[in-house]
N, C-alpha and C positions, 0 to 999 in steps of 0.2 A: 503493501500500500505506501503510496506518495506520501511522504512527509508534509506537513503542512507549517513549517518552523518556517521561521521569517527573520528577516533582517531589514528594517526599513531606515529610509531619512526622516525624522521628523523634526529638525532642526540644523540654522546656520547654511552658509551659501555655499559650503565645498561641496559638491555630492561625491567624491572619491571616498570611497570606502577602504581605511586602513586597519587590519588587524591581525598580519603577519609579522613575526620578529620582535613582539612585544618584551619589553625589557623591564622587571620589576622596578619601581623608583621610590614608591611610599606608601604607607596605608594609613586610610583615616577610618574611623569609628566606623562606619557603615559604609566604606567605597576603597578601593583599589586603584592606586595612580600606577600608570605604565608611562614609559616613554615609548615611541614607535618612531625607529627609522626611516629615514625617505631619500636619502642616498645609499651608496653602495659602502662608504666607511666613513658615518658620520661618527665626531668625538663627543665626550662629555665626561666632567665637566666643560665648559666654554671655552674653546681655542683661540686666540684671538687670530692666529694667522690663516684659520679655516675661511674667515668672514671674506678673503678676496680669491677663494677658491672658485674656480668655473662652475657653472649650474650644470654643466655635460654629465655630473654623475649622480645626479637625483634619477630615483629607481622610474622605471616606465608609466607615464601616466600620471605622476605625483608632482609633477613641477609647480602646477599651478596650487596645490596644496602646500608647498614647501614655501613660496613664494609668499603666500599670503600669513603662514604663520611669521615669516621672517622682517616681513614690514610691520608686523605688530612686536619686535622687539625678540621674538624667539630665536633658540640656539639654532644655528642652521644647521639642517638635516634632521630635523628631529621635529616630532608633532608629541604633544601629553594627551593622554585618553586617560578617564577619569571614568570607572566602570563602578556599576553602582546595582547590587539586586535590590531590586524594589522588594521584593518580600520579606528582605533582610533588615529594614532600615526602622529604626526606632524613633518612635514619634519626639519632636518636630521635625526631623529629618526629611526632605522630599527633594527627591532629584528632578521630581517632577514642575515642582515649586521653581527650583534652580532653572530647568531649562526654561521655564516660561518668563523667568525675569530676563534672562541672557538673553533672548529671542526679542522681548518687547523694550527694554530698555533701550535707549539712544546709545551709541558708542561714548565713552569718555576713556581719555588717555589713562587713565587710575583704575580702569576695572579690566580684570581679564576680558577678551575678549571669544566669542562659542562661534568656533570654522565649520564645526556641523557635529549633528547629534543623531543617534541611531538607535533605534528601540530595536530588542534583540529577544525572540523567542525559541532561538536555537539550543538552547539549553534544556534538557528535558526536567530539567529539577527546579526550575525559575526562569522568570524573566530578567532582564538587565537595561540598562541605557546607557551607551557609552557616549560622554562630553567629549568632543575634541577641540584640544584648543594648543596654543603654542608653548613649548616647552619654554620654562625660562633659567637663566642661569643660576641663582639659587633662591633660597628665602630669605627672611630678615633672620629668621632663625639661624639658619648657617653662618650669616654675616654677624651676628652678637656671639659667636664662637669663638671667632678670628682675633687670633692674639696681635695681628698687626693692627688693629684698631687701637692698642695701647699701649704701642712698641713694645711687646713684650717677646721673649724667645719661643720660636716657632715649634709646637708638640705635634704628633699624630702624623695622620697622612699628607702628603704635598699633593696629592691628587685629589683634589677634593672643591665642590662646589664653592663653599665661600670663600675660598683662596684664588678661585677662577678669577673672582672680578677686584681683587683688594687695588688694582690702578682707581678705581673709583672713590679711595678715602686716603691714598698714599699720601697726598700732598697736605689735606687736612679732613681729618675724622668730623672736626666739630661741624666744617661745611657739608658732609656727608649728612650727617644727622638732621641738620636743619633741614637737607633737599627730601629725605625720607618723612620726615616730619609732615612738611608742606604738600607733598604728595599724596599722603595717607589720609590728611585731611582734605583736600581737594577732592579724592575719590570718595571718601566719607559724605563729605558736604552736597556732593551730587547725588549720591543714595537717598539722602535724607529729603533731598529736594524732590526726588517722584515717590516721597513716601516710602521708602525702604530703608529698614535696619537692618543689619548687618546681623546682628547678635553672635558670632563668633571671631572676632577680632583678635588677633593673635600673631606672634611672628612669623608660625608657620603659614598661615595666611595672608602674607604679603610676601610676593614674587618680587625679585630686581633682576630688570634686565642687563646684560653685559654694558648697556649703553647707560645706564642709570636710571631708566624706568621704574618707576613702581605701577604694581599692580595689586589690587585687592583681589582674591578671589574667595571661592566656596560659601556661595549662597545657597546652600542647605538647608540652615535653618532661619532664614531672613524671613523677615515679617513685614507684612504689608496689611493697613486695613481693608486695602480692596481685593485680597486675593483670600479664596475660601480654604478649608482646613483648620481655622484656627481663631476663635471668635476673640473680640479686641477685651472682651471683659470677663474673660478666661483665659489669660496668655499663660504659654507652659513655661515654667520657673526653668527649667533643667536644660538652658543654654549657655553657651559661653566653655569655656575651659580652664579648669583648675582657678590658680592663682588671678586670671584676667577676667574673671566673672564680680560682675558687680555685687555690694553689699546687699543691694535690695532684694536679689534673684536668691539669697541663701535661707531667706524668711517667709517662702510662699505666698507673695501676694497675688492676689487674685487677677491685678490689673498692677502694670508698669511702665514707664518711659522707656521703651525699647531703643529711641534713638539717644537719650542719655549712659544706657548701658552700653552703646557703643564708643562713647566718648570716653566713657572710665577705661573702658577696655585698651583705647589707645593709646592714654595716657600710661597706665600701666606697661604697655608694650615698649614706648618709648622710652620710658624711665629707665629699663636695662641697660640702654646705652650708657648708664655710669653706674653700676652696679658692678662688682670686682666680678675677674674670671678666674676660677678655679679647676687648677688642674686635675682631669678625670682621675687619674691611676692614684692621688692621693685622699679623693674623696671618699669619705667612712662612709659606710653603710648602716644606714638608720635602723635601729631593732624597733620591728613593730609589733606591740605587744596584742594580744589576742582580747578583745572585750566583747563578752558574751550578752552584755546589756542592749536592750533595744536606744536605738537612739534617743527617743524620749528619756530615759532613764540618764544615758550620757547626760544629755544635756541640761537637764533641770528637773528640778520634783515638781509636778504638776497635776491638779485634781482633772484635767481637761482628757477626754478619752480619747486616745493615739488614733493615726488614720486608720483605714484598714490596708491593709498589704495593697500595694499599684494603685492605691491614690495618688491622684497629681498633687495633693496637699501634706505630703510628706515635710515635716518641718525642715530636718537636714537630707540632704541628697549625698551619701556617703560615698567617697570613690576609693577606687581598690586602691592598697597601699604602695605609694610610688616606687619601682625600681631604681637601684642608682644608675643615673643617666652617664651615657656614654657619648662623645662626639668624636668626627674624622679629625677635628682640630687639637684635640687631647685637651681641650677647656670647656668648661659650662660657666653661665654665670649666676651668679647670687641671686637667688628670686628674691624678688621686692618683697612678697608677704610668704607666710608659711603655707606650704604646697604636701607637706605629707601630713597630715591629721584631720582630713576632711573638712568638710565647710565650717564646723564649729571651730576648727584651728585655723582657716584662713579668716573668719569671723573677729578672731581675738586678735590676731596679729594686726588687722587693719584697722581694728579700733585701739592697738599700742599705739600706731603711727600718728591717728586721725584723733584720735579722742570718742569717748560715746558721750554722749550729751542725754540729758534727764529727761529735757522740756521737749514737747511735741514743735515747739517754732522751731527748735533748731535741725528735726528731723521729721516734718509732717507727714512724710510718707509711712513712717513706721507706725503710726496709727493702725494700718491694717495688714500690718506684718503677724505672721503666727510664731510665736507667741507677739503680743504690740509690746511696744520701745519699753513700758514700765515692767515689763515680767520677763525680759530678755534675762539670760543666763550670766551676765557677764557684769562685773565692777565699775560703776561709771568711772574713767579716766580722763585724765588731761591729755593732750595730744603730745606726743614730744618730737611731731615734725616731718616732713616725707625727707628733708634736706637730710637727717641723719642718715636715712637708707641709703641716700646718692653719695657717699665720698669719695666718686670719681668726677662728680660737678663742681664746676668753678661756681664763684659766689661774687659777682651775681652770674647768671647764664640763660638766655634768652630763652629758650628750649624749657628748661624749667620755669621759669618765672612767666612766661607768656602760655603757656599749654599745662605743664603737668600738674604745678602746682592747683590753678584755677580749675582743672576736671576731675581733680581726686578731692572729691568734696563726697561728703557722705548722703547729703541731699542732692538727690537726683534735679529736684525743681531750682537747685541753686549751681548747677554746672553749666556752664556757657556750652552755646550749640556747637557744631563742627564747624559751620560757616563763620560764628562768633571767631573761634579760636585758629580759624584760619588769616582772619582779617588781622588778629592781634600778632602772629607770628611772622605776618608781614611787614607791620608794624608794631615792632616790640615795645617803642615806649606808650601805647597803647593797650592797657592789661584787658584782659577777656572779661564781660561780666555779664550775667544774666539777673 
């Protein structure tokens, strides 16, 4: 009997399908990232000498796709394929939403472009969607681990993504950080202007081309009031990643400002330009104690009935114990906030730096937290200040003063918008205010 399995184009303008020779590149929570060769002998990481090579080495029929990827700043001879098995996506991840947004949003220089997309039912065990995009030289996560940013001795592999674009900061790491910040805010302000919140801004979702162009990627958990699948009055709080999650997300509000969540995550991301690098070979392995108590028992003593398993209203979304990090450069960044003890530890470390108010006028959103502000299981504290956690930042520092400090405000309503921060960073003598 003939198979009814199909693979069909569902997005983008490049109709050529590429599925052969895929090389595993990275993994996401609900996706796998591959790089796909478009020429006979492509190189990765980026090789500056390859940019002048003749286009005659492109594989037959792939010239158009290859040129489109290069024009968008991609590494020559490659495309990137994000493969998502639809049935395995945890809420609120949605590759269909990501596809719809990338297909309908106008092109922007700081948003990763979609070259094509394919819906595939050839796998008898499930359906998947392939998003085809340019392959960029490195992520900001790769770059932040580079010792050359701080003039430190090089460790680890010399053949790595971050090191392949070190020419971008060799003259001035400060100018490079400023450029990254401007472009991130430009992309974010564009999305917010189109009523789209990213909700997972982090270094791994910031792509950097060998030209210095910055692209925001991964709209899989993006929120838009006009999109189906998530009501504005019952927004999912389990979004964002680790230390980049805004404090309001840790206390299960039924509604929050998703644009302010992006602003917080952007500031935390950029703050890591100013935290120390740690050699991974000497990083101690943290001991993780097994605690069999429920999250409610661990967090506080309450008479409130705990939510049922599987409920979206769980107070704390506990992450798996973090394994010791490794990196190709031999270094990792000291995290701005505590990453190893779940949401409780993250909240405590945020309050340690920013303080914990007792008055709702200082944190009005906390009235709708679960638990509310007056019942949070933390002792009210005075702020020690963000500057103390950024030992590599000069004082004054335009990026810290005009962006990071104003954006890292406990109250979402007191954080400047991405557009305001962009204007402030372009004119550092005018602090952003909301």
